[in-house]
C-alpha positions, 0 to 999 in steps of 0.5 A: 886835926889842929888848924892854926891858920886858914891856909889857901891857894889861888892861880895855880898855887896855895896860900895862907891867910895870915891875920896879924896886927901892924903897929900904926906909924906916926909921921914925925920926920917928913920934910915938905918943901914950903910946908908951914905949920900955921897954914896948910893948903888943900894941896899940901893936906892932900900931899900929907895924906898921900905921903902917909899912905905911902909910908904905911904901905912901904913900912908894911911890905918891908916889915912883912918881908923881914918877918915872914918871908921864907928866907932872910933877905937883905932889906937894903938890897930890896929897898934899892930895887924898889927905888930902881923899879920907879925907872919904869915911870921915870927913865931919868932916875939913877942910883949910886952907892958910895960906902954907906951913902946912897944918892938918887938923881933925876937926870943931873939933879940930886934928889936925895943923898943920905946915909943908908937906913938899916931898918925896914921903917927907915927905908920906907921913910927914905923912899917916901922922902925921895918921892916927895922931893922928886915930884917937882923935878919929874912930870912922870912921877908927879902925874903917876897915880899911887897905884902906878907907884906901888906896882912899880915899887912892889913888883920890883921887890918881889922879882928879887924874891921868887916867882910865887911872891907878888903884889896885888892892887886893891882891884886885883886883891878884891878879885882874889878874895872872891876867888878864895871865898866864893862870889856873889851870883844867882846860880845860873850857867849861860851861853851867848845868844843872838838876843843876849844870853841863854840859860843852859842850867839853873842850880838847885836852891839858888836865887834863880831856881827860886824865881822860876828861871829855867834852861832855855830862858833868854836874858836880854839885859842886866841892870841898865845894860843890853847884853846882845853881842856881849862876850860871855866873860862880860855877861858873867861879870855883870851877873856876879857881884857883891853878896846880898846886893840884888841884880836886875834881869830882863828875861824872855821866858818864851817867844809869845810873851813879853820880857819880864823883869826879875830882881834877884839877890846875889848869894855866895856861889862856890864853883863846882870842883868835884865830878863823879862817874862810875865805870865797871866797878870803879868810882872815878872822881875828878877834882879840878881844883881845891876850894872851900867846898871840895872836901864836902863835895867829894865826901858827898859824891863818894857816899852817893856812889857807895849807896848806889853801887854797894859791894859792886864798887871795887875801887876808887880813882881820884883824877887830879890831872891838870889840877893847879892846886888851891886851898892847902887845908882842903888838900889835907882834909881830902887826904885825911878822908882816906887815911886812918893814921899817919903824917899828911904833910909838914910845912917849914919856914923862918917864921915860927907859925910856919912850922906845922905838921898835919896828921891823919885822924881815924876813919877811911871813907871807903873802908880800905877799898883800893885807891889810885891817883891819876896825875900829870905835869900840870898837877901842882901845889895842893894837888901834889900834897894829896898825891904825896900823902897817899903814896907815902902812906901806902894808901894809893897807887900814883899813875901817870907822869911826874907832877909840877913841883910847886912845893911852897906855901904863900901867905896873903897879907892885906895892905893899908890900900886894901891891896895884898902882898903875897909872900912865900913863907914855908916849904912843904915836906912830904911824909917821907921828908922830901921837899915837893919844890921843883921836882914834884912827886913821882908816880908809882907807875909811869905811863909816859910814851905808852898806850897799851894799859895791859902791857904797862901793868904786866911790865910793871909787875915783872920788871919795872917795879924795881926801877920804880922803887929805885927812882922813888928812893933817889927822888926822896933823897934828892936835894932840889938845890943840887943842879946835878941831882935835879937834872937827873931826877927831872928825867924820870917820867917827864910829862909830855903835854902835847900827847892828849891820849893816855892810858892812865885811867885804864892802868889804874882800873887794872891795878885796882881790880887785881889784889896782888898788883895793888898790894905790890904797887902800894907797898913799894912806895910805902915809907917804913913805920916810924921813919 
């Protein structure tokens, strides 16, 4: 399967990490009050350095929006919003436009009044000049850190885009990168203890396991920090850190021996996302989210189940309820595990590289065994890709309620300050051609408001399959931008999050164990060949 990008999904969504080259910016036109070419003070050198970073940041962000954002946006409107964002820091700031002239004041003092720029780089230069000239007249702007200024400016811009586009500071971006790529840890799970933290599990082949640490051992200090009374979150933050950088722990192995110090190298830790169980002929695999290890973990667990249960295995359930998404390419690869051929998804945006089609490659890991997907209103993003791909190809029965409707791809662009700008750059289309955004994916069998699994299955076979087919047709043909159609579709199988007990799994098992029922359910949702 061809891959053009490493496509990824952080916090309830998925993103594409796009590597590109930015043209370096040479500052030639900034004017600094009191700056002499023959004698530059330490403070003035610092100001030039600061202005240089600001110019690079603003140029990068505005150019990125101009080139890769999903929709063509008016850069002038966004740049004015950027300046207005500084009102969070300096409430006395005001902006007026007259014809092609823009004027920015602080209280009654005119800071800058000039012709409106027409390019991203022109606007970047304008905003930097405004900041440089404004600081002598605004104590708040003068004392604000660059990060405070960037946050005010870029958050104001992204609010004009969409709810998934956002700015991440260098500190937050570092955390985001750890989430996407895995973090440095020692391979233990802990719980708070009176003395510190008790180890409850040690992962195989981890630094902790190799050092002989076991469940029941108590950590009393990490580095120079005594951890008694610390929150679990803070303890984890102390244990985790850069890969290959060692962490020092003092540990009690038992009550009768003194604490011993261990120095363990952190290694890459990728959180577990696949959980397997087996119930009366049905293998159930819950996917909590999609990270870089999800496909290989699922493949491993399925092969293990097939070895253990052989011909006793009558079907497979994939549970993606409450799955917020994650890496797009992992969702595509998981779908490909169960498909021999056919489209998986397509992405489409304004940038030429956002237009992609993903197709299945030969090979079904469960060799045609019946397959069901459990989903709900918290099934989002990459998880919706999996559901739509398997439903449209007639490979799986979807059971539960309508999904969330997060159907866009975000690209992560690294900034000169090591922060990130996350921009929506493509819309996702299911194999049948409908956009996932807003309306999400409809289940084949709706379980909302009902508890009796047998009654649900019987009613589906006799009556509801016709209604389900009609609703699926309406959903696939709906325009998510049309308010009337959108409101109508949203009424179909709406999730009830306050109800914790559902018959989803029992319904899925009944469908999978009845060959006729399974064929009926998959065929009604299957898109015609060649469509």
